PLY file of the C-alpha trace (Angstrom):
ply
format ascii 1.0
element vertex 281
property float x
property float y
property float z
element edge 280
property int vertex1
property int vertex2
end_header
4.29 2.76 -26.64
2.49 5.91 -27.73
2.91 8.93 -25.46
-0.89 9.29 -25.44
-1.01 6.26 -23.13
0.96 8.02 -20.40
-0.86 9.55 -17.44
-1.12 13.31 -17.66
-1.30 15.89 -14.92
-4.56 17.88 -14.96
-3.71 21.24 -16.52
-4.52 23.17 -13.36
-1.94 21.06 -11.48
0.76 20.55 -14.09
3.17 23.19 -12.73
3.19 22.05 -9.10
6.64 20.95 -7.94
5.34 17.70 -6.47
3.38 16.72 -9.58
4.08 13.78 -11.86
7.32 14.12 -13.83
7.61 13.02 -17.49
10.07 10.24 -16.69
7.73 8.97 -13.95
4.77 8.96 -16.33
6.83 6.89 -18.75
7.91 4.47 -16.02
4.30 4.14 -14.84
3.12 3.27 -18.34
5.97 0.90 -19.18
7.00 -0.60 -15.83
3.92 -0.15 -13.62
5.81 1.64 -10.84
8.32 4.34 -9.96
10.24 5.34 -6.83
10.91 8.69 -5.15
13.74 8.11 -2.65
14.10 10.10 0.57
11.13 12.46 0.20
10.74 12.99 3.95
13.27 14.42 6.39
14.74 12.47 9.29
12.55 14.45 11.67
9.43 13.64 9.66
10.33 9.95 9.52
10.86 9.89 13.28
7.41 11.42 13.79
5.86 8.81 11.47
7.58 5.98 13.34
6.38 7.29 16.69
2.86 7.57 15.30
3.08 4.01 13.95
3.87 2.65 17.39
1.00 4.64 18.91
-1.32 3.05 16.35
0.04 -0.42 17.18
-0.54 0.19 20.89
-4.14 1.27 20.27
-4.85 -1.70 18.01
-3.20 -4.13 20.44
-5.37 -2.84 23.26
-8.48 -3.27 21.13
-7.72 -6.94 20.46
-9.03 -7.94 23.88
-12.60 -7.38 22.70
-12.08 -8.17 19.02
-13.81 -10.89 17.05
-11.26 -13.45 15.89
-11.23 -15.84 12.96
-8.77 -17.72 10.75
-8.41 -17.94 6.97
-6.07 -20.61 5.58
-4.65 -20.97 9.09
-3.79 -17.27 9.46
-5.28 -15.26 12.33
-7.37 -12.11 11.87
-9.20 -9.85 14.30
-11.98 -7.34 13.65
-11.12 -4.66 16.19
-12.64 -1.33 17.16
-10.69 1.55 18.67
-13.44 3.81 19.96
-15.55 4.41 16.86
-12.79 3.36 14.46
-13.09 -0.20 13.03
-10.05 -1.96 11.61
-8.98 -5.42 10.50
-5.83 -6.69 12.20
-3.75 -9.54 10.81
-1.46 -11.38 13.21
1.85 -12.93 12.27
1.69 -16.39 10.77
3.48 -18.42 13.42
0.92 -20.44 15.40
-0.08 -18.58 18.54
1.73 -15.37 17.61
0.40 -12.17 19.18
2.53 -9.94 16.94
0.58 -7.57 14.72
1.33 -7.91 11.01
-1.12 -5.54 9.26
-3.70 -2.97 10.37
-6.30 -1.79 7.80
-7.57 0.92 7.77
-5.56 2.87 10.32
-5.07 6.50 9.28
-7.80 7.80 11.60
-6.03 6.41 14.66
-3.39 9.14 14.75
-3.33 12.77 13.56
0.12 12.31 11.99
-1.27 9.75 9.53
-4.47 11.72 9.07
-2.29 14.60 7.85
-0.13 12.29 5.71
-3.17 11.40 3.58
-3.20 15.05 2.42
0.54 15.51 1.96
1.20 17.15 -1.45
4.25 14.94 -2.01
1.77 12.08 -2.29
-1.44 13.72 -3.45
-0.08 15.77 -6.36
1.32 12.81 -8.35
-1.80 10.86 -7.40
-3.99 13.38 -9.20
-2.30 12.39 -12.45
-2.23 8.65 -11.73
-5.92 8.66 -10.80
-6.74 10.98 -13.70
-8.78 13.40 -11.64
-8.07 16.78 -10.06
-10.09 15.64 -7.03
-8.93 12.46 -5.34
-10.02 10.53 -2.28
-8.57 7.75 -0.17
-9.73 4.25 -1.09
-7.93 2.30 1.61
-4.85 2.41 3.82
-2.84 -0.09 5.81
0.33 -0.35 7.81
2.62 -3.35 7.31
4.79 -3.91 10.37
7.40 -6.56 9.37
8.86 -6.93 12.85
12.50 -8.09 13.20
13.03 -11.81 12.54
9.28 -12.44 12.63
7.80 -10.38 9.82
6.44 -12.88 7.31
6.50 -12.79 3.53
3.78 -11.39 1.29
3.34 -13.80 -1.62
3.26 -12.47 -5.16
-0.10 -10.87 -5.89
-1.96 -8.04 -7.58
-4.46 -5.83 -5.76
-6.90 -5.56 -8.66
-8.39 -9.09 -8.54
-9.44 -8.49 -4.93
-10.68 -4.97 -5.46
-12.70 -6.04 -8.52
-15.40 -7.13 -6.06
-15.67 -3.60 -4.65
-14.72 -1.06 -7.32
-15.62 -0.58 -10.99
-12.61 1.53 -12.03
-9.65 -0.68 -11.21
-7.24 1.32 -13.37
-7.88 4.36 -11.16
-6.71 2.87 -7.85
-2.98 3.69 -7.68
-0.96 2.79 -4.60
1.88 4.47 -2.80
4.10 2.77 -0.23
5.87 4.99 2.29
8.94 3.44 3.94
9.24 4.10 7.67
12.54 2.23 7.96
15.47 1.70 5.61
14.35 -1.14 3.35
16.69 -3.72 1.82
16.77 -7.36 0.80
17.77 -8.55 4.26
14.72 -7.11 6.02
12.20 -8.18 3.39
11.87 -5.07 1.25
8.99 -4.49 -1.14
9.38 -6.09 -4.60
7.61 -5.49 -7.89
7.54 -7.36 -11.19
8.46 -4.90 -13.92
5.83 -4.67 -16.68
3.41 -7.12 -15.04
0.62 -4.51 -15.02
0.16 -4.51 -18.79
-2.27 -7.45 -18.91
-4.63 -6.26 -16.19
-5.91 -8.70 -13.53
-4.28 -12.12 -13.84
-5.61 -15.54 -12.76
-4.73 -16.70 -9.27
-3.69 -19.95 -7.65
-6.99 -21.80 -7.72
-7.31 -24.80 -5.43
-4.78 -23.47 -2.91
-7.05 -22.50 -0.05
-9.57 -19.71 0.35
-7.07 -16.97 -0.47
-5.22 -18.84 -3.22
-7.17 -17.19 -6.07
-5.92 -13.78 -4.86
-2.25 -14.75 -5.31
-0.96 -14.50 -8.88
-0.29 -17.80 -10.62
3.51 -18.18 -10.90
3.33 -19.26 -14.57
2.03 -15.81 -15.53
5.10 -13.74 -14.67
8.86 -14.09 -14.50
10.56 -13.58 -11.15
13.67 -12.54 -13.06
11.79 -9.29 -13.75
11.59 -8.51 -10.03
12.85 -5.12 -8.86
13.76 -4.67 -5.20
12.63 -1.39 -3.65
15.80 -0.95 -1.60
15.00 2.53 -0.37
15.90 4.68 2.63
13.29 5.54 5.24
10.97 8.28 4.08
10.84 7.15 0.45
7.81 6.70 -1.80
7.09 3.76 -4.12
4.13 4.33 -6.44
2.71 1.18 -8.08
-0.25 0.16 -10.20
-3.08 -1.99 -8.78
-2.25 -4.44 -11.61
1.47 -4.66 -10.76
2.47 -8.02 -9.29
4.22 -7.34 -5.99
5.25 -8.99 -2.73
8.08 -9.30 -0.23
10.25 -11.85 1.53
10.38 -12.43 5.31
12.29 -10.07 7.56
15.24 -12.19 8.65
17.15 -9.26 10.11
17.30 -7.59 13.50
15.85 -4.41 11.97
12.23 -3.34 11.61
10.80 -2.93 8.09
7.62 -0.92 8.63
5.75 0.64 5.73
2.48 2.43 5.06
0.40 1.88 1.92
-2.22 4.39 0.77
-4.52 3.72 -2.18
-6.28 6.63 -3.87
-9.31 6.90 -6.16
-11.40 9.55 -7.91
-12.91 12.11 -5.54
-16.33 11.68 -3.92
-16.11 7.84 -3.82
-16.46 6.07 -0.48
-13.67 4.14 1.16
-13.20 0.40 0.85
-13.89 -0.63 4.45
-15.52 2.50 5.83
-18.91 3.97 4.82
-17.47 7.44 4.34
-15.67 9.60 1.81
-12.18 10.80 2.70
-11.18 13.59 0.24
-7.42 13.99 -0.05
-5.44 17.19 -0.44
-6.55 20.74 -1.00
-9.29 21.26 -3.57
-7.99 22.07 -7.05
0 1
1 2
2 3
3 4
4 5
5 6
6 7
7 8
8 9
9 10
10 11
11 12
12 13
13 14
14 15
15 16
16 17
17 18
18 19
19 20
20 21
21 22
22 23
23 24
24 25
25 26
26 27
27 28
28 29
29 30
30 31
31 32
32 33
33 34
34 35
35 36
36 37
37 38
38 39
39 40
40 41
41 42
42 43
43 44
44 45
45 46
46 47
47 48
48 49
49 50
50 51
51 52
52 53
53 54
54 55
55 56
56 57
57 58
58 59
59 60
60 61
61 62
62 63
63 64
64 65
65 66
66 67
67 68
68 69
69 70
70 71
71 72
72 73
73 74
74 75
75 76
76 77
77 78
78 79
79 80
80 81
81 82
82 83
83 84
84 85
85 86
86 87
87 88
88 89
89 90
90 91
91 92
92 93
93 94
94 95
95 96
96 97
97 98
98 99
99 100
100 101
101 102
102 103
103 104
104 105
105 106
106 107
107 108
108 109
109 110
110 111
111 112
112 113
113 114
114 115
115 116
116 117
117 118
118 119
119 120
120 121
121 122
122 123
123 124
124 125
125 126
126 127
127 128
128 129
129 130
130 131
131 132
132 133
133 134
134 135
135 136
136 137
137 138
138 139
139 140
140 141
141 142
142 143
143 144
144 145
145 146
146 147
147 148
148 149
149 150
150 151
151 152
152 153
153 154
154 155
155 156
156 157
157 158
158 159
159 160
160 161
161 162
162 163
163 164
164 165
165 166
166 167
167 168
168 169
169 170
170 171
171 172
172 173
173 174
174 175
175 176
176 177
177 178
178 179
179 180
180 181
181 182
182 183
183 184
184 185
185 186
186 187
187 188
188 189
189 190
190 191
191 192
192 193
193 194
194 195
195 196
196 197
197 198
198 199
199 200
200 201
201 202
202 203
203 204
204 205
205 206
206 207
207 208
208 209
209 210
210 211
211 212
212 213
213 214
214 215
215 216
216 217
217 218
218 219
219 220
220 221
221 222
222 223
223 224
224 225
225 226
226 227
227 228
228 229
229 230
230 231
231 232
232 233
233 234
234 235
235 236
236 237
237 238
238 239
239 240
240 241
241 242
242 243
243 244
244 245
245 246
246 247
247 248
248 249
249 250
250 251
251 252
252 253
253 254
254 255
255 256
256 257
257 258
258 259
259 260
260 261
261 262
262 263
263 264
264 265
265 266
266 267
267 268
268 269
269 270
270 271
271 272
272 273
273 274
274 275
275 276
276 277
277 278
278 279
279 280
């Protein structure tokens, strides 16, 4: 692969210590992901975990007045915490009241509001987006509670986002681990090199959401890489990278936050507002 295909840091940002490293640019181009283990201190991780549980408490309280519906047998709620709207997914077991995903959520706690601007995330994102000014596209928290957290089937983000955004290549993701992640508690998984063909066909005829899950004939599970990372780590991955996770069969939590960025001045996915990220270049 020609080096010209690798993402480049904008010149005004290229010397920042949190910016994209050459080996990461190569991994992004060839593999569709890279990891930065243990970027946050134990104290910072503890603060993030406490904030996560505050967010869960707020969202849980809002479910009393939320509109509920089901897709392919899975329960969703459209909740509102004050003026903040969010979509809540419940765990898949029939009748479960356990929260699975909250999207968007960053405005529900100042700790996560500040995390959107953290240079450890924003500086590499400038290169991956290809713009000195970046904004948040969407954010969610995946809760993966002990022994109940369900699997996320293999999928890409880009086929879904194609209905809402014209520049799919400029929507990089970062996953922030709030707990130590390993195979036993259903850690994040990616298919190495699966991003190179862009959006792939889904599983047509398998329910309403089937087309959003990548057809298994189009990738090889032997290429899966497990993101077995300590709490406070970062996993950057392309919107075209096939990814998923197995259930949490352990007694440990496996919480994680996912932020998706985009070029600056573009509105968010689910909110009619622009959320610029990081200090101006």
